[in-house]
C-alpha positions in Angstrom: 85.8 -37.2 -155.3 89.5 -38.1 -156.8 89.5 -40.0 -153.2 85.8 -41.4 -153.4 86.8 -42.9 -157.1 90.6 -45.0 -156.2 88.8 -46.4 -152.9 86.6 -47.9 -155.0 89.0 -49.0 -157.1 91.1 -50.0 -154.1 88.8 -51.4 -151.5 85.2 -50.5 -152.3 82.7 -48.6 -151.3 80.2 -48.8 -148.8 76.5 -47.5 -149.3 77.2 -43.9 -147.8 80.1 -43.5 -150.0 78.7 -44.8 -152.7 75.8 -42.7 -152.6 78.2 -40.1 -152.1 80.3 -40.4 -155.2 76.6 -40.9 -157.5 75.7 -37.8 -156.4 79.5 -36.1 -157.3 78.5 -37.9 -161.1 75.3 -36.3 -160.9 76.4 -32.8 -160.5 79.6 -33.0 -163.0 77.5 -34.3 -165.3 74.4 -31.4 -164.5 77.7 -28.8 -164.9 78.7 -30.5 -167.9 75.7 -30.6 -169.3 74.7 -26.7 -168.1 77.6 -25.2 -169.9 77.3 -27.8 -173.0 73.3 -27.4 -173.5 74.4 -23.7 -174.7 76.2 -24.7 -178.2 74.7 -27.4 -178.7 71.9 -25.4 -179.6 73.8 -23.4 -181.1 74.6 -26.0 -183.1 71.7 -27.7 -183.6 70.0 -23.7 -185.3 73.4 -23.4 -187.6 72.1 -27.3 -188.8 68.8 -27.0 -189.0 70.0 -23.0 -190.8 72.2 -24.6 -193.1 69.6 -27.4 -194.3 67.5 -24.8 -195.6 69.7 -23.6 -197.1 70.1 -26.8 -199.2 67.0 -27.6 -199.7 66.2 -23.9 -201.2 70.1 -24.2 -203.5 69.0 -27.9 -204.3 65.2 -26.1 -206.1 67.3 -22.8 -207.4 70.0 -25.8 -209.0 67.0 -28.1 -210.7 65.2 -25.0 -212.1 68.9 -22.9 -213.9 69.9 -26.5 -215.2 65.9 -26.9 -216.5 67.3 -23.2 -217.6 70.2 -25.0 -219.0 68.3 -27.6 -221.2 65.9 -24.8 -222.7 69.5 -23.1 -224.1 70.8 -26.1 -225.6 68.0 -27.3 -227.8 67.7 -23.4 -228.8 71.0 -23.6 -230.1 70.5 -27.0 -231.5 67.5 -25.3 -233.6 69.4 -22.1 -234.5 71.8 -24.5 -235.2 69.9 -26.3 -237.5 68.1 -23.5 -239.2 71.2 -21.6 -239.2 72.6 -24.5 -241.8 69.5 -24.1 -243.8 68.9 -20.6 -244.4 73.4 -20.7 -245.4 72.1 -24.0 -248.3 69.1 -21.4 -249.4 71.4 -18.6 -249.0 73.7 -20.7 -250.9 71.5 -21.8 -253.9 70.1 -18.6 -254.3 73.7 -17.2 -254.6 74.0 -19.7 -257.3 71.0 -18.8 -258.9 72.2 -15.3 -259.3 75.7 -15.8 -260.5 74.2 -18.8 -263.4 71.8 -15.4 -264.4 75.0 -13.9 -264.6 77.3 -15.9 -266.1 74.1 -16.4 -269.1 73.8 -12.5 -269.2 77.6 -12.0 -270.2 
């Protein structure tokens, strides 16, 4: 094949030689494809698996984000409730102290 390629560059090929060179290239391409096809198939399967995992993880991430938002909302409402309860406790404590100071 190398000799045919060299001859093509130097002086051109006859029709028969060109046909032989085309046949050798075809054979080479078929051999390469036979060697590469299993690896390409495996890579495609891995890519498909990764895409499925990516989709699943994206869906899970969306659900977790919603839960985080709910937790943040709950925490904010708890802070407001606590502030209200502490204010109420302070008012009760003040009333208690007033009553104690008046009876002393």
